[in-house]
Rosetta silent file (secondary structure, phi, psi, omega in degrees, C-alpha in Angstrom):
SEQUENCE: MYNILGDLNKTTGIKGSMLVGNDGIIIAADLDSQLEDETVGALAASIVSNVSKAMERLNQHNPDRITIEADEGKIFLNDAGMGILAVVTDPAVNVGMVRLEIKNAISKIKGQ
SCORE:     score description
SCORE:     0.000 S_00000001
   1 L     0.000  -42.650  179.881  103.392   79.277   94.390 S_00000001
   2 H   -63.115  -30.723  177.394  104.062   77.727   97.810 S_00000001
   3 H   -65.990  -40.042  179.936  106.381   75.175   96.134 S_00000001
   4 H   -64.457  -46.454  177.583  108.465   77.984   94.668 S_00000001
   5 H   -63.819  -39.560  178.603  108.749   79.731   98.033 S_00000001
   6 H   -61.933  -43.019  177.343  109.527   76.420   99.757 S_00000001
   7 H   -63.675  -43.046  179.285  112.334   75.696   97.281 S_00000001
   8 H   -60.684  -42.256 -176.797  113.710   79.192   97.729 S_00000001
   9 H   -68.225  -12.467  176.991  113.694   78.802  101.509 S_00000001
  10 L   -74.323  -12.522 -179.750  115.947   75.725  101.240 S_00000001
  11 L   -69.513  132.753 -178.992  118.808   78.079  100.393 S_00000001
  12 L   -55.287  127.541  174.923  121.238   78.348  103.333 S_00000001
  13 L    97.377  -13.775  178.093  120.634   81.478  105.374 S_00000001
  14 E   -83.608  125.372  178.639  117.065   82.226  104.145 S_00000001
  15 E   -88.687  -22.763 -178.645  114.583   82.493  107.007 S_00000001
  16 E   170.823  166.000  179.687  111.550   82.849  104.831 S_00000001
  17 E  -147.949  159.916  177.934  109.984   84.348  101.719 S_00000001
  18 E  -156.303  154.939  172.136  106.669   85.761  100.553 S_00000001
  19 E  -111.312  122.052 -175.598  104.941   87.197   97.565 S_00000001
  20 E  -127.710  141.129  176.139  102.960   90.329   98.394 S_00000001
  21 L   -67.499  161.873  179.237  100.897   92.641   96.197 S_00000001
  22 L   -64.229  -14.557  177.078  101.952   96.252   95.771 S_00000001
  23 L   -90.726   -1.333  179.294   99.035   97.089   98.098 S_00000001
  24 L    92.623   -2.289  178.274  100.511   94.953  100.903 S_00000001
  25 L   -76.253  132.315 -178.022   98.039   92.063  100.524 S_00000001
  26 E   -76.610  126.764  177.445   99.785   88.710  100.941 S_00000001
  27 E   -90.904  -44.384  177.184   99.565   86.457   97.898 S_00000001
  28 E  -159.522  143.701 -178.161  101.614   83.593   99.364 S_00000001
  29 E  -144.800  138.991  175.275  103.929   83.303  102.372 S_00000001
  30 E  -141.297   75.508 -175.558  106.358   80.786  103.785 S_00000001
  31 E  -107.649  154.281  171.563  108.056   82.690  106.637 S_00000001
  32 L   -51.694  147.228 -176.565  109.785   81.595  109.806 S_00000001
  33 L   -64.103  -19.949  179.492  107.310   81.357  112.693 S_00000001
  34 L   -80.005   -8.333 -178.599  109.075   84.263  114.433 S_00000001
  35 L  -104.723  135.013  176.856  108.122   86.604  111.552 S_00000001
  36 L   -89.341  120.633 -178.094  104.631   88.038  111.200 S_00000001
  37 H   -51.613  -50.997 -175.649  103.347   87.706  107.633 S_00000001
  38 H   -61.122  -39.287 -178.340  101.225   90.851  107.753 S_00000001
  39 H   -67.434  -46.323  179.563  104.028   92.944  109.151 S_00000001
  40 H   -65.168  -38.253  178.986  106.566   91.826  106.577 S_00000001
  41 H   -64.595  -45.752  178.989  104.046   92.266  103.766 S_00000001
  42 H   -63.281  -41.739  177.881  103.085   95.767  104.844 S_00000001
  43 H   -61.338  -48.028  179.209  106.737   96.703  105.299 S_00000001
  44 H   -57.635  -49.479 -177.495  107.697   95.415  101.863 S_00000001
  45 H   -62.512  -41.046 -178.767  104.892   97.266  100.102 S_00000001
  46 H   -66.152  -44.910 -177.697  105.602  100.486  101.993 S_00000001
  47 H   -64.765  -46.431 -177.446  109.370  100.429  101.315 S_00000001
  48 H   -63.044  -42.131 -179.360  108.912   99.676   97.585 S_00000001
  49 H   -63.650  -44.389 -179.556  106.272  102.416   97.257 S_00000001
  50 H   -66.829  -42.160  179.780  108.427  105.029   99.011 S_00000001
  51 H   -68.083  -37.389  179.210  111.595  104.137   97.064 S_00000001
  52 H   -63.302  -41.331  176.919  109.654  104.163   93.772 S_00000001
  53 H   -63.543  -41.415  177.641  108.341  107.653   94.543 S_00000001
  54 H   -65.251  -41.207  178.728  111.834  108.869   95.371 S_00000001
  55 H   -63.773  -39.151  178.490  113.259  107.363   92.196 S_00000001
  56 H   -62.105  -40.878  178.772  110.489  109.037   90.173 S_00000001
  57 H   -64.544  -27.334 -179.718  111.442  112.408   91.687 S_00000001
  58 L   -93.131    9.382 -179.262  115.047  111.774   90.545 S_00000001
  59 L    59.239   38.810  179.264  113.769  110.911   87.012 S_00000001
  60 L  -113.897  163.176  176.685  114.880  107.300   87.442 S_00000001
  61 L   -73.525  160.528  174.349  113.094  104.030   86.677 S_00000001
  62 L   -63.186  145.863 -176.591  111.361  102.037   89.373 S_00000001
  63 L   -72.018  143.396  175.544  113.767   99.755   91.223 S_00000001
  64 L   -83.645  -32.469 -179.923  113.950   96.063   90.281 S_00000001
  65 E  -151.273  149.884  177.936  115.364   95.131   93.708 S_00000001
  66 E  -133.343  134.262  176.777  115.989   96.716   97.091 S_00000001
  67 E  -121.491  129.041  178.815  118.232   95.227   99.736 S_00000001
  68 E  -114.713  125.775 -179.755  118.041   96.247  103.370 S_00000001
  69 E  -114.408  130.560  177.968  120.885   95.257  105.692 S_00000001
  70 E  -136.317  172.732 -179.592  120.589   95.316  109.469 S_00000001
  71 L   -58.567  -38.582 -175.726  122.405   93.764  112.417 S_00000001
  72 L   -89.542   -7.199 -179.717  119.920   90.902  112.691 S_00000001
  73 E   159.902 -170.772 -178.203  119.619   90.111  108.991 S_00000001
  74 E  -128.188  152.095  173.229  118.824   91.239  105.474 S_00000001
  75 E  -126.039  125.232  176.443  115.598   91.738  103.551 S_00000001
  76 E  -104.278  122.859  178.526  115.602   91.417   99.756 S_00000001
  77 E  -116.029  123.471 -174.099  112.655   93.036   97.962 S_00000001
  78 E  -133.489  141.926  175.580  112.316   92.195   94.272 S_00000001
  79 E   -71.096  119.191 -179.952  109.816   92.957   91.512 S_00000001
  80 L  -111.980   20.678  178.911  108.235   89.618   90.635 S_00000001
  81 L    83.950  -71.448 -177.851  105.759   90.884   88.043 S_00000001
  82 L   -84.144   -0.155 -179.710  102.582   90.017   89.930 S_00000001
  83 L   170.675 -159.370 -179.834  103.893   91.524   93.158 S_00000001
  84 E  -107.493  125.357  173.073  106.916   91.871   95.401 S_00000001
  85 E   -90.291  115.011  179.201  109.036   88.895   96.326 S_00000001
  86 E  -106.615  128.642 -179.782  110.316   89.551   99.876 S_00000001
  87 E  -127.338  125.988 -178.970  113.082   87.324  101.225 S_00000001
  88 E  -106.657  134.394 -174.377  114.297   87.540  104.823 S_00000001
  89 E  -132.835  170.456  170.378  117.760   86.179  105.603 S_00000001
  90 L   -70.656  162.961 -178.666  120.398   85.773  108.301 S_00000001
  91 L   -69.379  -32.863 -176.632  122.951   88.611  108.514 S_00000001
  92 L   -98.849   28.470 -177.790  125.945   86.614  107.199 S_00000001
  93 L   -67.926  151.993  174.550  124.133   85.076  104.221 S_00000001
  94 L   -75.035  101.778 -172.921  125.910   84.577  100.869 S_00000001
  95 H   -62.347  -41.543 -179.299  124.331   87.544   99.022 S_00000001
  96 H   -61.785  -43.428  179.708  125.366   86.298   95.569 S_00000001
  97 H   -65.131  -44.297  179.295  123.749   82.901   96.156 S_00000001
  98 H   -61.933  -44.534 -179.834  120.562   84.455   97.509 S_00000001
  99 H   -62.650  -38.559  177.300  120.288   86.812   94.524 S_00000001
 100 H   -64.133  -45.191 -179.209  120.759   83.884   92.123 S_00000001
 101 H   -68.358  -34.256  175.708  118.065   81.846   93.851 S_00000001
 102 H   -64.870  -42.994  179.648  115.746   84.872   93.902 S_00000001
 103 H   -60.501  -42.921  178.244  116.274   85.325   90.162 S_00000001
 104 H   -64.047  -41.664  178.987  115.408   81.667   89.594 S_00000001
 105 H   -65.278  -39.990  179.258  112.277   81.929   91.783 S_00000001
 106 H   -65.268  -38.283  178.273  111.111   85.055   89.927 S_00000001
 107 H   -61.662  -41.065  178.710  111.514   83.260   86.585 S_00000001
 108 H   -67.775  -40.291  179.290  109.283   80.438   87.921 S_00000001
 109 H   -63.167  -43.880  179.945  106.712   82.904   89.285 S_00000001
 110 H   -70.254  -23.862  179.493  106.501   84.751   85.966 S_00000001
 111 H   -78.923  -11.981 -177.619  106.231   81.404   84.140 S_00000001
 112 L   -79.728    0.000    0.000  103.061   80.432   85.992 S_00000001
């Protein structure tokens, strides 16, 4: 698992990534030292849970991915089967490239 995250983090603009359970428990993490694993994991689980509840109220399916954009960077939250793949990036990252690399990483995670 750590190899998959390490390979993902080699993508230009990615500060770190982690796989977290829907309950917020960290499965694996390879984040920049400035980011707190537990905080990112709890945030990811909380956001996905709240968005899923909102989508349910709108009679929609659970989201496959959620992207949060802020002045200091972006956070990509993706359903990885066994949990949530959270990827933290720089603000000016190539979104298309990051999404492609996330898709590849999820395929590897699901293949394990």
